[in-house]
Residue frames as a rotation matrix with the C-alpha (Angstrom) as fourth column:
UNK 1
-0.740 -0.062 -0.669 0.10
0.636 -0.386 -0.668 -16.66
-0.217 -0.920 0.325 -4.13
UNK 2
0.248 0.901 0.356 -2.95
0.890 -0.358 0.284 -14.44
0.383 0.246 -0.890 -3.62
UNK 3
-0.099 -0.206 0.973 -3.04
0.024 -0.979 -0.205 -10.68
0.995 0.003 0.102 -2.99
UNK 4
0.754 0.470 0.460 -4.44
-0.423 -0.188 0.886 -11.26
0.503 -0.862 0.057 0.52
UNK 5
0.770 -0.553 -0.318 -1.55
0.637 0.697 0.330 -13.58
0.039 -0.457 0.889 1.38
UNK 6
-0.177 -0.858 0.481 0.95
0.753 -0.433 -0.496 -10.94
0.634 0.275 0.723 0.30
UNK 7
0.182 0.330 0.926 -0.94
-0.282 -0.885 0.371 -8.29
0.942 -0.329 -0.068 2.28
UNK 8
0.976 0.214 -0.034 -0.83
-0.042 0.341 0.939 -10.44
0.213 -0.915 0.342 5.43
UNK 9
0.364 -0.919 -0.152 2.90
0.918 0.381 -0.105 -11.00
0.155 -0.101 0.983 5.02
UNK 10
-0.292 -0.444 0.847 3.43
0.369 -0.869 -0.328 -7.25
0.882 0.217 0.418 4.63
UNK 11
0.592 0.569 0.571 1.26
-0.338 -0.467 0.817 -6.51
0.731 -0.677 -0.084 7.68
UNK 12
0.921 -0.237 -0.308 3.28
0.388 0.597 0.702 -8.92
0.017 -0.767 0.642 9.80
UNK 13
0.011 -0.980 0.197 6.62
0.928 -0.063 -0.367 -7.54
0.372 0.187 0.909 8.59
UNK 14
-0.212 -0.046 0.976 5.58
0.022 -0.999 -0.042 -3.96
0.977 0.012 0.213 9.31
UNK 15
0.816 0.535 0.218 4.08
-0.241 -0.027 0.970 -4.91
0.525 -0.844 0.107 12.67
UNK 16
0.672 -0.641 -0.370 7.32
0.740 0.596 0.311 -6.64
0.021 -0.483 0.875 13.65
UNK 17
-0.297 -0.806 0.513 9.20
0.761 -0.524 -0.383 -3.49
0.577 0.276 0.768 12.63
UNK 18
-0.505 0.124 -0.854 7.09
0.743 -0.441 -0.503 -1.45
-0.439 -0.889 0.131 15.04
UNK 19
-0.881 0.272 0.388 5.07
0.093 -0.703 0.705 0.49
0.464 0.657 0.594 12.48
UNK 20
-0.830 0.545 0.121 2.09
-0.355 -0.348 -0.867 2.15
-0.430 -0.763 0.483 14.20
UNK 21
0.293 0.955 -0.035 -0.51
-0.582 0.149 -0.800 1.27
-0.759 0.255 0.599 11.53
UNK 22
-0.627 -0.720 0.297 0.91
-0.230 0.536 0.813 -1.70
-0.744 0.442 -0.501 9.63
UNK 23
-0.053 0.672 0.739 -2.29
0.728 0.533 -0.432 -2.52
-0.684 0.515 -0.517 7.73
UNK 24
0.854 0.400 -0.332 -2.66
0.123 -0.776 -0.619 0.94
-0.505 0.488 -0.712 6.19
UNK 25
0.179 -0.877 -0.446 1.04
-0.720 -0.426 0.548 1.29
-0.671 0.223 -0.707 5.46
UNK 26
-0.548 -0.362 0.754 1.20
0.125 0.856 0.501 -2.16
-0.827 0.369 -0.424 3.86
UNK 27
0.337 0.764 0.551 -1.75
0.751 0.135 -0.646 -1.35
-0.568 0.631 -0.528 1.61
UNK 28
0.837 -0.058 -0.544 -0.29
-0.246 -0.928 -0.279 2.02
-0.489 0.367 -0.791 0.60
UNK 29
-0.173 -0.979 -0.105 3.01
-0.674 0.040 0.738 0.35
-0.718 0.198 -0.667 -0.24
UNK 30
-0.529 -0.075 0.845 1.66
0.253 0.937 0.242 -2.73
-0.810 0.342 -0.476 -2.00
UNK 31
0.529 0.845 0.079 -1.01
0.317 -0.110 -0.942 -1.17
-0.787 0.523 -0.327 -4.23
UNK 32
0.715 -0.258 -0.649 1.36
-0.647 -0.595 -0.476 0.80
-0.264 0.761 -0.593 -6.49
UNK 33
-0.362 -0.907 0.216 4.05
-0.752 0.421 0.508 -1.87
-0.551 0.021 -0.834 -6.24
UNK 34
-0.475 0.275 0.836 1.58
0.357 0.928 -0.102 -4.42
-0.804 0.250 -0.539 -7.67
UNK 35
-0.995 0.094 0.028 0.15
-0.017 -0.451 0.892 -1.95
0.097 0.888 0.450 -10.18
UNK 36
-0.278 0.944 -0.177 -3.27
0.854 0.327 0.405 -1.99
0.440 -0.039 -0.897 -8.52
UNK 37
-0.179 0.334 0.925 -5.49
-0.340 -0.903 0.261 0.78
0.923 -0.268 0.276 -7.27
UNK 38
-0.860 -0.142 0.490 -6.17
-0.505 0.111 -0.856 0.74
0.067 -0.984 -0.167 -3.55
UNK 39
0.114 0.958 0.263 -9.81
-0.926 0.198 -0.322 -0.39
-0.360 -0.207 0.910 -4.03
UNK 40
0.532 0.039 -0.846 -8.67
-0.557 0.769 -0.315 -3.30
0.638 0.639 0.431 -6.23
UNK 41
-0.579 -0.795 -0.182 -6.08
-0.311 0.422 -0.852 -4.29
0.754 -0.437 -0.491 -3.65
UNK 42
-0.727 0.310 0.613 -8.71
-0.654 -0.043 -0.755 -4.22
-0.208 -0.950 0.234 -0.90
UNK 43
0.153 0.970 0.186 -11.59
-0.780 0.234 -0.580 -5.89
-0.607 -0.057 0.793 -2.71
UNK 44
0.750 0.055 -0.660 -9.87
-0.540 0.628 -0.561 -8.33
0.383 0.776 0.501 -5.05
UNK 45
0.178 -0.699 0.693 -7.86
-0.920 0.132 0.369 -10.26
-0.350 -0.703 -0.619 -2.49
UNK 46
0.494 0.057 0.867 -8.34
0.017 0.997 -0.075 -13.55
-0.869 0.052 0.492 -4.33
UNK 47
0.893 -0.241 -0.380 -6.47
-0.436 -0.251 -0.864 -12.19
0.114 0.938 -0.329 -7.35
UNK 48
0.747 -0.662 0.058 -3.39
0.642 0.742 0.193 -14.27
-0.171 -0.107 0.979 -8.12
UNK 49
0.715 -0.668 -0.206 0.06
-0.659 -0.743 0.118 -12.77
-0.232 0.052 -0.971 -7.85
UNK 50
0.759 -0.520 -0.393 2.96
0.104 0.692 -0.714 -14.41
0.643 0.501 0.579 -9.65
UNK 51
0.551 -0.638 -0.538 6.16
0.801 0.223 0.556 -15.10
-0.235 -0.737 0.634 -7.70
UNK 52
-0.433 -0.726 0.534 7.87
0.841 -0.538 -0.049 -12.39
0.323 0.428 0.844 -9.77
UNK 53
0.120 0.562 0.818 5.17
0.094 -0.827 0.554 -9.83
0.988 0.010 -0.152 -8.89
UNK 54
0.920 0.219 -0.326 5.46
0.313 0.089 0.945 -10.75
0.236 -0.972 0.014 -5.21
UNK 55
0.116 -0.962 -0.247 9.24
0.971 0.058 0.231 -10.36
-0.208 -0.267 0.941 -5.29
UNK 56
-0.470 -0.257 0.844 8.95
0.587 -0.805 0.082 -7.03
0.659 0.534 0.530 -7.09
UNK 57
0.556 0.736 0.387 6.38
0.119 -0.531 0.839 -5.82
0.823 -0.421 -0.382 -4.57
UNK 58
0.790 -0.299 -0.535 8.75
0.594 0.164 0.787 -6.60
-0.148 -0.940 0.307 -1.70
UNK 59
-0.194 -0.981 0.001 11.71
0.940 -0.185 0.288 -4.93
-0.282 0.057 0.958 -3.38
UNK 60
-0.630 -0.073 0.773 9.98
0.522 -0.777 0.352 -1.91
0.575 0.625 0.527 -4.89
UNK 61
0.373 0.892 -0.257 7.42
0.815 -0.183 0.550 -1.03
0.443 -0.414 -0.795 -2.20
UNK 62
0.362 -0.276 -0.890 9.81
0.700 -0.550 0.455 1.33
-0.615 -0.788 -0.006 -0.44
UNK 63
-0.562 -0.665 0.492 10.87
0.819 -0.361 0.447 3.12
-0.120 0.654 0.747 -3.63
UNK 64
0.010 0.650 0.760 7.81
0.607 -0.608 0.513 5.38
0.795 0.456 -0.400 -3.84
UNK 65
-0.928 -0.306 0.214 7.96
0.044 -0.660 -0.750 8.53
0.371 -0.686 0.626 -1.75
UNK 66
-0.684 0.684 -0.254 5.06
0.550 0.254 -0.796 8.90
-0.480 -0.683 -0.550 0.71
UNK 67
-0.382 0.573 -0.725 3.38
-0.447 -0.801 -0.397 11.76
-0.809 0.173 0.562 -1.20
UNK 68
-0.588 0.158 -0.793 3.09
-0.774 0.175 0.609 9.73
0.235 0.972 0.019 -4.39
UNK 69
-0.894 0.291 -0.341 1.60
0.340 0.936 -0.091 6.79
0.292 -0.197 -0.936 -2.49
UNK 70
-0.571 0.685 -0.452 -1.00
0.513 -0.133 -0.848 8.81
-0.641 -0.716 -0.275 -0.63
UNK 71
-0.419 0.414 -0.808 -2.07
-0.485 -0.854 -0.186 11.33
-0.767 0.315 0.559 -3.22
UNK 72
-0.925 0.107 -0.366 -2.87
-0.272 0.486 0.830 8.59
0.267 0.867 -0.420 -5.71
UNK 73
-0.557 0.699 -0.447 -5.75
0.647 0.704 0.294 7.44
0.520 -0.126 -0.845 -3.54
UNK 74
0.072 0.563 -0.823 -6.73
0.906 -0.382 -0.182 10.34
-0.417 -0.733 -0.538 -1.32
UNK 75
0.578 0.188 0.794 -7.69
0.632 -0.718 -0.290 13.74
0.516 0.670 -0.535 -2.71
UNK 76
-0.570 -0.808 -0.150 -5.25
0.774 -0.466 -0.428 16.50
0.276 -0.360 0.891 -2.04
UNK 77
0.581 0.738 -0.345 -6.67
0.811 -0.562 0.164 19.29
-0.073 -0.375 -0.924 0.07
UNK 78
0.236 -0.474 0.849 -5.65
0.280 -0.803 -0.526 22.84
0.930 0.362 -0.056 -0.45
UNK 79
-0.738 -0.570 -0.363 -3.90
0.522 -0.141 -0.841 24.57
0.428 -0.810 0.401 2.42
UNK 80
-0.649 0.571 0.502 -7.00
-0.601 -0.790 0.122 26.75
0.466 -0.222 0.856 2.82
UNK 81
0.262 0.784 -0.562 -9.01
-0.194 0.614 0.765 23.66
0.945 -0.091 0.313 3.74
UNK 82
0.098 -0.324 -0.941 -6.84
0.823 0.558 -0.106 23.25
0.560 -0.764 0.321 6.83
UNK 83
-0.683 -0.358 0.637 -6.93
0.074 -0.901 -0.427 26.89
0.727 -0.244 0.642 7.83
UNK 84
-0.511 0.478 -0.714 -8.54
0.852 0.174 -0.493 27.89
-0.111 -0.861 -0.497 11.14
UNK 85
-0.950 0.111 -0.292 -9.75
-0.112 -0.994 -0.011 31.20
-0.291 0.022 0.956 9.74
């Protein structure tokens, strides 16, 4: 199985579950579950994934809390950056 195949399966599962942005959520869940950075997940879609890795990605993707998924890839902004002052 290829990374892109696993991503498509995740997109479809999240879309069927009614998730508003299934592509982004699937990528945020799969990257750490597969041990890949988000850029590697996005740009190395032809990378092979073993059946064990695919199974682990499906079972462990929901284990990471949202903050750990997002802050790994997107810089954290200080609260002052969001201030209207």
